[in-house]
FILUMFI-725601 format. One line per 3 residues: their letters; for each residue x, y, z of C-alpha. Coordinates in nm, 2 decimals, padded with zeros to 4 digits. Each point is the difference from the previous one (the first is absolute). Last residue first. Layout:
% FILUMFI-725601
A	X Y Z  ... .
This chain:
% FILUMFI-725601
XXX	-00.63 -01.20 -00.03  -00.11 00.37 00.01  00.35 00.10 00.12 .
XXX	00.17 -00.21 -00.26  -00.21 00.16 -00.27  00.08 00.35 00.12 .
XXX	00.37 -00.08 00.01  -00.02 -00.14 -00.35  -00.17 00.31 -00.13 .
XXX	00.25 00.24 00.16  00.29 -00.19 -00.13  -00.15 -00.06 -00.34 .
XXX	-00.08 00.35 -00.10  00.14 -00.06 -00.35  -00.30 -00.12 -00.18 .
XXX	-00.27 00.16 00.21  00.06 00.35 00.12  00.28 00.10 -00.23 .
XXX	-00.14 -00.20 -00.29  -00.35 00.15 00.05  00.12 00.36 00.01 .
XXX	00.23 -00.05 -00.30  -00.28 -00.16 -00.20  -00.24 00.29 00.08 .
XXX	00.26 00.26 -00.09  00.07 -00.17 -00.33  -00.37 -00.04 -00.08 .
XXX	-00.06 00.37 00.06  00.30 00.11 -00.20  -00.09 -00.24 -00.29 .
XXX	-00.36 00.13 00.00  00.12 00.36 -00.01  00.23 -00.08 -00.30 .
XXX	-00.28 -00.20 -00.17  -00.25 00.29 00.03  00.27 00.24 -00.13 .
XXX	00.06 -00.22 -00.30  -00.37 -00.01 -00.08  -00.03 00.38 00.03 .
XXX	00.30 00.04 -00.24  -00.16 -00.23 -00.26  -00.34 00.16 00.02 .
XXX	00.14 00.35 -00.03  00.00 00.21 00.32  -00.21 00.28 00.14 .
XXX	-00.35 -00.13 -00.02  00.09 -00.36 00.05  00.21 00.08 00.31 .
XXX	-00.18 -00.28 00.19  -00.25 -00.17 -00.22  -00.18 -00.13 00.31 .
XXX	-00.02 -00.34 -00.17  00.36 00.01 -00.11  00.10 00.09 00.36 .
XXX	-00.19 -00.30 00.13  00.16 -00.23 -00.26  00.35 00.12 00.10 .
XXX	-00.08 -00.05 00.36  -00.14 -00.35 -00.06  00.29 -00.12 -00.22 .
XXX	00.26 00.13 00.25  -00.18 -00.15 00.29  -00.02 -00.33 -00.18 .
XXX	00.37 00.01 -00.08  00.08 00.07 00.36  -00.21 -00.30 00.11 .
XXX	00.21 -00.21 -00.23  00.31 00.14 00.16  -00.14 -00.07 00.34 .
XXX	-00.07 -00.36 -00.09  00.35 -00.04 -00.15  00.16 00.15 00.31 .
XXX	-00.19 -00.23 00.24  00.09 -00.30 -00.21  00.37 00.11 -00.02 .
XXX	00.01 00.03 00.37  -00.14 -00.35 00.06  00.22 -00.15 -00.26 .
XXX	00.31 00.16 00.16  -00.11 -00.16 00.33  00.17 -00.32 -00.12 .
XXX	00.35 00.16 00.04  00.01 00.37 00.08  -00.24 00.29 00.01 .
XXX	00.13 00.34 00.07  -00.11 00.21 00.30  00.33 00.19 00.05 .
XXX	00.08 00.01 -00.37  -00.33 00.17 -00.10  00.13 00.21 -00.29 .
XXX	00.29 -00.22 -00.10  -00.03 -00.38 00.03  -00.38 -00.02 00.01 .
XXX	-00.06 00.31 -00.22  00.25 -00.13 -00.26  -00.15 -00.35 00.00 .
XXX	-00.36 00.12 -00.02  00.08 00.25 -00.27  00.19 -00.26 -00.21 .
XXX	-00.26 -00.27 00.03  -00.30 00.23 -00.08  00.18 00.17 -00.29 .
XXX	00.10 -00.34 -00.15  -00.36 -00.12 00.03  -00.13 00.32 -00.16 .
XXX	00.24 -00.02 -00.29  -00.07 -00.37 -00.06  -00.37 00.07 -00.01 .
XXX	00.06 00.29 -00.25  00.23 -00.22 -00.21  -00.28 -00.26 -00.01 .
XXX	-00.25 00.24 -00.17  -00.35 -00.07 00.12  -00.25 -00.01 -00.30 .
XXX	-00.23 00.04 00.18  -00.01 00.24 00.30  -00.36 00.12 00.03 .
XXX	-00.14 -00.27 -00.22  00.09 -00.26 00.26  00.04 -00.36 -00.14 .
XXX	00.37 00.00 00.09  00.16 -00.01 -00.34  00.37 00.01 -00.03 .
XXX	00.26 00.22 -00.17  00.32 -00.03 -00.18  00.36 -00.01 00.12 .
XXX	00.22 00.08 -00.30  00.35 00.03 00.15  -00.01 00.38 -00.05 .
XXX	-00.35 00.03 00.15  00.11 -00.17 00.32  00.32 00.21 00.01 .
XXX	-00.19 00.32 -00.03  -00.26 -00.11 00.26  00.28 -00.10 00.24 .
XXX	00.17 00.33 -00.04  -00.32 00.19 00.07  -00.08 -00.19 00.31 .
XXX	00.36 00.03 00.12  -00.01 00.38 -00.05  -00.33 00.02 00.19 .
XXX	00.16 -00.20 00.28  00.28 00.25 00.02  -00.26 00.27 00.05 .
XXX	-00.16 -00.20 00.28  00.34 -00.06 00.16  00.08 00.37 -00.01 .
XXX	-00.35 00.08 00.15  00.05 -00.25 00.29  00.34 00.16 00.07 .
XXX	-00.16 00.34 00.00  -00.27 -00.13 00.23  00.26 -00.13 00.24 .
XXX	00.16 00.35 00.01  -00.33 00.14 00.13  -00.10 00.33 -00.17 .
XXX	00.04 00.37 00.06  00.22 00.05 00.31  00.20 -00.31 -00.09 .
XXX	00.08 00.12 -00.35  00.37 00.07 -00.02  00.13 -00.13 00.33 .
XXX	-00.25 -00.29 00.01  00.07 -00.08 -00.36  00.37 -00.02 00.07 .
XXX	-00.04 -00.22 00.31  -00.25 -00.23 -00.17  00.24 -00.04 -00.29 .
XXX	00.28 -00.09 00.24  -00.22 -00.24 00.19  -00.09 -00.18 -00.32 .
XXX	00.37 -00.04 -00.10  00.08 -00.13 00.35  -00.29 -00.25 -00.01 .
XXX	00.11 -00.11 -00.35  00.34 -00.10 00.15  00.32 00.16 00.12 .
XXX	00.06 -00.11 00.36  00.33 -00.17 -00.05  00.07 -00.29 00.23 .
XXX	00.24 -00.04 00.30  00.38 -00.01 00.00  00.28 00.14 -00.21 .
XXX	-00.22 00.23 -00.19  00.14 00.15 -00.32  00.15 00.34 00.00 .
XXX	-00.12 00.32 -00.17  00.29 00.21 -00.12  -00.02 00.36 00.12 .
XXX	-00.08 00.34 -00.15  -00.06 00.31 00.22  -00.31 00.21 -00.05 .
XXX	-00.10 00.35 00.11  -00.36 00.12 00.07  -00.14 00.33 00.10 .
XXX	-00.34 -00.02 00.17  -00.28 00.20 -00.17  -00.19 -00.32 -00.09 .
XXX	-00.09 -00.04 00.37  -00.27 -00.26 00.02  00.13 -00.20 -00.30 .
XXX	00.36 00.05 00.10  -00.06 -00.13 00.36  -00.24 -00.28 -00.10 .
XXX	00.22 -00.10 -00.30  00.29 -00.06 00.25  -00.24 -00.20 00.23 .
XXX	-00.07 -00.24 -00.28  -00.32 -00.21 00.06  -00.20 00.25 00.20 .
XXX	-00.16 -00.13 00.31  00.13 00.28 00.22  -00.15 00.25 -00.25 .
XXX	00.22 00.31 00.04  -00.18 00.32 00.08  00.12 00.05 00.36 .
XXX	00.35 -00.12 -00.10  00.06 00.27 -00.26  00.13 00.29 00.21 .
XXX	00.18 -00.23 00.26  00.17 -00.19 -00.28  00.11 00.31 -00.19 .
XXX	00.14 00.15 00.32  00.18 -00.32 00.10  00.17 -00.01 -00.34 .
XXX	-00.05 -00.30 -00.22  00.24 -00.28 -00.09  -00.09 -00.27 -00.25 .
XXX	00.00 -00.37 -00.09  -00.34 -00.16 -00.08  00.03 00.08 -00.36 .
XXX	-00.31 -00.07 -00.22  00.01 00.37 -00.12  00.34 -00.06 -00.17 .
XXX	00.08 00.28 -00.24  -00.18 00.25 00.22  -00.13 00.35 -00.06 .
XXX	-00.36 -00.09 00.11  -00.26 00.10 -00.26  -00.26 -00.20 00.19 .
XXX	-00.21 -00.16 -00.28  00.23 00.00 -00.30  00.34 -00.01 00.19 .
XXX	-00.12 -00.27 00.24  -00.14 -00.21 -00.29  00.32 00.03 -00.20 .
XXX	00.21 -00.11 00.30  -00.22 -00.29 00.07  00.02 -00.10 -00.37 .
XXX	00.38 00.01 00.01  00.00 -00.21 00.32  -00.22 -00.26 -00.15 .
XXX	00.22 -00.01 -00.31  00.31 -00.05 00.22  -00.18 -00.29 00.18 .
XXX	-00.07 -00.17 -00.33  00.35 00.06 -00.14  00.14 -00.19 00.30 .
XXX	00.19 00.18 00.28  00.36 -00.08 00.04  00.12 00.34 00.12 .
XXX	-00.28 00.26 -00.04  00.26 00.28 -00.05  00.07 00.35 00.12 .
XXX	00.31 00.21 -00.07  -00.20 00.27 -00.16  -00.37 -00.04 00.08 .
XXX	-00.21 -00.31 -00.06  00.07 -00.22 00.31  -00.07 00.30 00.23 .
XXX	00.07 00.06 00.36  -00.21 00.30 00.07  00.09 00.33 00.17 .
XXX	-00.29 00.21 00.14  -00.02 00.36 00.12  00.30 00.08 -00.23 .
XXX	00.32 00.21 00.01  -00.09 00.11 00.35  00.33 -00.12 00.15 .
XXX	-00.18 -00.26 00.20  -00.15 -00.15 -00.31  00.33 -00.03 -00.19 .
XXX	00.17 -00.12 00.31  -00.25 -00.28 00.05  00.05 -00.13 -00.36 .
XXX	00.37 00.01 00.06  -00.03 -00.21 00.32  -00.23 -00.25 -00.18 .
XXX	00.23 -00.06 -00.31  00.18 -00.30 00.15  -00.32 -00.16 00.12 .
XXX	-00.08 -00.14 -00.34  -00.36 -00.14 00.00  -00.06 -00.37 -00.07 .
XXX	00.10 -00.12 00.34  -00.35 -00.12 00.10  -00.05 00.24 00.28 .
XXX	-00.14 00.28 -00.22  00.12 00.35 00.06  -00.19 00.31 00.11 .
XXX	00.19 00.31 00.11  -00.09 00.29 00.23  00.19 00.33 00.02 .
XXX	00.05 00.22 00.30  00.00 -00.32 00.21  -00.21 -00.08 00.31 .
XXX	-00.22 -00.27 -00.14  -00.30 -00.14 00.19  -00.26 00.14 -00.24 .
XXX	00.21 -00.11 -00.29  -00.01 -00.36 00.12  -00.37 00.00 00.03 .
XXX	-00.03 00.15 -00.35  00.22 -00.27 -00.14  -00.20 -00.28 00.17 .
XXX	-00.33 00.15 -00.12  00.13 00.01 -00.35  00.12 -00.36 00.00 .
XXX	-00.29 -00.17 00.17  -00.13 -00.09 00.34  -00.26 00.20 00.19 .
XXX	00.06 -00.21 00.31  00.28 -00.20 00.16  00.30 00.22 -00.05 .
XXX	00.36 -00.07 00.12  00.20 00.33 00.00  00.37 -00.06 00.02 .
XXX	00.27 00.26 00.06  00.36 00.00 -00.11  00.24 00.28 00.10 .
XXX	00.07 -00.18 00.33  00.16 -00.30 -00.16  00.05 -00.29 00.24 .
XXX	-00.37 -00.05 00.09  -00.09 00.11 -00.35  00.13 -00.32 -00.15 .
XXX	-00.21 -00.21 00.23  -00.30 00.22 -00.08  00.06 -00.04 -00.38 .
XXX	00.02 -00.38 00.03  -00.31 00.00 00.21  -00.19 00.22 -00.25 .
XXX	00.09 -00.23 -00.29  -00.15 -00.29 00.19  -00.13 -00.21 -00.29 .
XXX	-00.36 00.08 00.09  00.07 00.37 -00.06  -00.18 00.22 00.26 .
XXX	-00.04 00.29 -00.25  00.35 00.12 00.05  00.12 00.36 00.00 .
XXX	00.38 00.02 00.02  00.11 00.35 00.09  00.36 00.09 -00.07 .
XXX	00.16 00.31 00.15  00.25 00.24 -00.16  00.29 00.24 00.04 .
XXX	00.23 -00.02 -00.31  00.34 -00.15 -00.08  -00.09 -00.36 00.10 .
XXX	-00.31 00.00 -00.22  00.10 -00.26 -00.25  00.15 -00.23 00.26 .
XXX	-00.30 00.01 00.23  -00.23 -00.04 -00.30  00.18 -00.31 -00.12 .
XXX	-00.01 -00.16 00.35  -00.37 00.08 00.03  -00.07 -00.14 -00.34 .
XXX	00.19 -00.32 00.06  -00.19 -00.05 00.33  -00.34 00.05 -00.17 .
XXX	00.04 -00.23 -00.30  -00.07 -00.36 00.08  -00.25 00.10 00.27 .
XXX	-00.19 00.21 -00.25  -00.35 -00.13 00.08  -00.16 00.34 00.01 .
XXX	00.21 00.31 00.03  -00.03 00.38 -00.03  00.34 00.17 00.00 .
XXX	00.01 00.36 00.13  00.33 00.18 -00.01  00.02 00.32 00.21 .
XXX	00.26 00.24 -00.13  00.19 00.31 00.10  -00.04 -00.08 00.36 .
XXX	-00.20 00.22 00.24  00.22 00.14 00.28  00.12 -00.14 00.33 .
XXX	-00.04 -00.36 -00.12  -00.06 -00.31 00.21  -00.22 -00.17 -00.25 .
XXX	-00.31 -00.16 00.15  00.09 -00.36 00.04  -00.30 -00.22 -00.08 .
XXX	-00.33 00.12 -00.14  -00.30 -00.07 00.24  -00.21 -00.29 -00.12 .
XXX	-00.26 00.08 -00.25  -00.33 00.18 -00.05  00.06 00.26 -00.27 .
X	00.04 00.35 00.14 .
């Protein structure tokens, strides 16, 4: 079990309740009491327990929940000090739960508690292994979400359907009920660091039957929304881990996507440069003269774009900020130049060996040499960027130790 204080108030029940509601919290002092009161009203006609799992919130969310639990025996509080995070908190709460069905609901008040009892009944009756609160199914709505956030949700749904084939209209939902049997079967294989615990269950056990109930997503009344580029990145990593994790690192897939996007930026910049009539320059080197300016612009655009995307997306945890951006960009540029040299050298070596020359035409053989060279250079640059450019924490700690 996660290291934590002992949960308060074990439920005085003679039989397992229909529903155990797990709500993970961090800095939700402005919302937690409202949520608990709303849950108690919404679940008045069913047997239930509520487990608040708090990651030692600096704003004292856990204290407010414990004070409430002192007068409400169906509420328990688990205050955790280690292994913090949303998914570990949910799993810790589920391990403590006594209910025949287990629900997960956010503490920020954006999920509609009024449908929770009906969701639990559908699972308990055997209609489905999992019932998901959906903003996209019949009766569902995103409320006052902006078009940008709706677009992000639509793309997330498309990605989940393409890569995981999960039968969901709202895979980003954090609001669901799962049967105890389904939880206990899937739990040993679930990644406790997975970004979306619902995707973990469905991705690890695609045979689970799923039902959905629509609800209107509400706006926060306190606190700040957590949707940002880090959340989008974490979602993609979770999907890639579920789909390809046993074959290739999800981070490498993100790095590859950024690299492919960079090629597109390079090509687009060249097209624009040629369209506006950028000419060429003379460098004095017979090997590259005349040097087309659009090519230079394209390479620079690709370099800036790929560094920025990798810094704020692929390697979010170790990203450079402020004045250190120049340091990171310098390292990235040097490694990129090194990668080009590797590509040139490998292609030249294969040309010298005449690899495939006896079986392939000259043009096909040259293309094959370039493809292999690109793959070798790509892998080398990825290795160097992981271990040099974006390994700042380990490197800085080592430098401080030496100093």
